[in-house]
Structures are given as C-alpha cells and as structure tokens.
Steps between C-alpha positions, in 0.01 A plus 500: 500500500766776514759464233776749582559451879843524654641349815357196689164528307678432186365140405770431251742444795267260668503113469243353262325312778461825694357672185266212443373514866457883465306467181276228654440723805416798265254285301331356822463847651357652177254214452399520871440891468313434176267232653436719806414791271268289283325361809460860643342616169272193501389580844429859413307392192287246698423754766399760234273246341350403835424857598378576150243224515387583857433870436 
C-alpha cells in the first residue's frame, strides 16, 4: 500500500473501522485475482497437455 499519500487518501485520518474494511477489501480482491490467475494458468496447462498428447 502507499505510505506517503496526502489528502483524502491519507489512511491515518480515517477511522480504524474504515481502515479495517479497506484492508479486508484489498485482501479479498488480491486473493480473488490470484485465484483467477491460478485457474487461468491451470487451464492453459491442461490445454497444452491435451494438445501435446493428441498430436
């Protein structure tokens, strides 16, 4: 996360509850992107193996 932000994006001025919710949102979005990326790699790998064995 950004450490030296000014203005409304400065998390030090936010309530702890809002900080916790933002952290949870960031963790969930990061894990969702990671899972989607992993499944995409697995799909590519399986398609490659399938084509490799058929040829």
